[in-house]
N, C-alpha and C positions, 0 to 999 in steps of 0.2 A: 424237578428243577435242575438247572445246570449248576455245577459246583466246580470251581477252579482252585487248584492249590498253586500258590504263588511261590516264587523262588526262595522266599524266606520261611516257607512251610506253612504259612497261614492259609486258611481256606476262605473263599468268598463265594456266596450262594446268589444266584439270580443273574440273568444275562445282563441287565442294565447295570448293576453293581459291578460285575466283572469288567464291563467295557469302560466304566468310569475309574477303576482302580489303576493308579499309575504304575503299580509294581509289575514286574515281568511274570508272565504266566508260565508255570512249569508243566502243568497237566490239567485237563478238564475231564469231568465225568458227570454222572447223574447221581442224584440223591436216593434214587430208587429205580429198579428195572423198568424199562419201558417196552411194551409190546408193539410190533409193528402192525400196521393197518394191512389187512390181507390183500386188498387190490394192489397196494404198493408193491409187495413182494411179486405178484403176478406181472405187474407192468415192467418190473426190472427183468424178470425172466423172459418176457416177450420182446424186450428192447433190441434194437440193432445197434444203438449207439448210446453210451452213458457218459455224460460230462459231469466232472466234479469241479465245482467253482464256476465263476468267481464268487467272492463274498468275504465276510469277516471269518478268518481262519478258525479261531477259537470259539466264537459265539454263533456262527452260522453254519459253516461247512461241516466242522467235526461233529457238532451235536447230532446231525443227521446219521452219522456213522456209529453213534452211541446207542441207537435203538436196536434192541436185540434182532439179530437176523439180517439187518440191512447190508452190512459189510459183506457177510458170507454170500447173500444173494447177488450182490454186485460181482463178486469174484467168481461165482459159479455160473453166471450168465454167459451165453455165447456172444454177447455184444462186444463191440470195440469199446475200449475205456480210454477216455482222454481227460487229462487235467487242464483246466483253463486257468493260467497263472494270473494272479491279481496284478493290476497296474501299479498300484501305489501301496506303500506300507501304511499301517493303520496305528495312529498314535495311542500308546497304552496297551497295544495288542500285539503287534508285530514290529515294533520299532527296529530299524536297521535290518530287518530280515531280507535276505536275498532269495532268489528263486530256489536255490538249494535248501535254504533253511525251511521254506514252505513244504517242499517234498520231504525233508527229513522228519518235520513234525507230523505230517499226514502219514508217514510210514509207521509211526507209532500206533495208529489206529486202523490202518488197512494196508495190506501188502502192495506197495508200489510196483513191484516186479510183475504184477498181473495187469498193469495198465500198458497201453500201447504207445501213447504220445503225450507230449506236454506242449501246449501252445503258449508262446512267449511273445509279448508285444516288443517291438523294436522302433516304435515311434515315440520320441520324447514329447512332453508336453511343451506347450509354448512357454518361453522364458518368463514372461510376465505372470503367468499362472503358476509356474513352478516356484517363484519366489513366494507367493501367497501360501502354497502348500508347505514349503519349508518352514515358514514362520508358525504354521500349525503343528509341526513335528512330522510331517509326512513327505517321504521322497519316493521316486520311482523304485520299483523292485528291481534290483540288479540282476541281470542275466549272468549267472556263473556256472551254467549248466554244461560242464565239459567232463568227460571220462566218467569216473564212478559216481560223480555227483548228479548224473542224470538218471540213475537207477535202471539204466538200460532202456530208457524210453527214447523214442524218436522225438528230437527237439525240433519243433516247427516254429520258425521266427517269422513274423509278419507285422505289418503296421496295422494294429488293432485299436489304437486310441483315437478317441474323438473328444471334443468338448461340447457339451450341451448345457443348457440352462436348467438349473435345479433351484427352485425357490428364488428365482431372480438373480442367481449367481452363476458364472461360468464354472463348470465342474467336469472333471475327468471322468469319462465312462469308456466302456468297450463300444466300439462301433458295431452295431448288430448285423449290418449288412456285410461288413468285412469279415466278421467272425463267421457268419454263415457260409460265405463264399470259401474261406479257408478250410472249414470242416468238410464242405462239399467236395473240395479239390483233393483233400489229403486223407480221406478216410475210405476204406475198402467198401463200407456198407453203402455209401453213395455211389461209388463206382458200379457195384453190383446192381443198384436201382437203375442206373443209367443204361446198363447193359440189358436189363430185363425189359425196360420200357421203350428205349429209343434205338436199339440196334436190332434191325428186322431179322427174323429167322430165315434160313436158307429156303428160297422158293416163295417167299412171301413178298408181294409187291408193297411198295410204299408210295 
């Protein structure tokens, strides 16, 4: 089970209970060691591109890194490693967190210096939707990644936000097509694939 230590020193166990607790989270861990599933380690080893995020920082992204061997496998893989920054803060979990705050917390669980880039959205939500989110305690994640705050990562800024219907309500989400296009354009692994498949070898007719 996931266990969170809150800023007041009290511990809360279980993902649902942690997400519902209004206190600020100081650290998360597991109540017992967790072994990785073998094929997952192999998939990480074989990967050309590893993306971390988006998702709930403390109750979705970080728990994957708490499983023994997963973080080390990611860092020792020859894959490119890219952080996909969240669009909005999450009430009760990342209140007022900036992009740097997200990277700072992630760096407590995995070495951010081994990542290559971070993708940051630069398209604001529609104003009428932003008002509703603010009423619920959620705001856009502020892009403050300059200098040392970027952990040496290439900061890729692009319009990645779209609005879709979830349970009949307009909801802010990553635009899957835009995200795929940015990854394809800005990562070396895709460039290598294009070279391998679409650039003819010398003397070969097309």
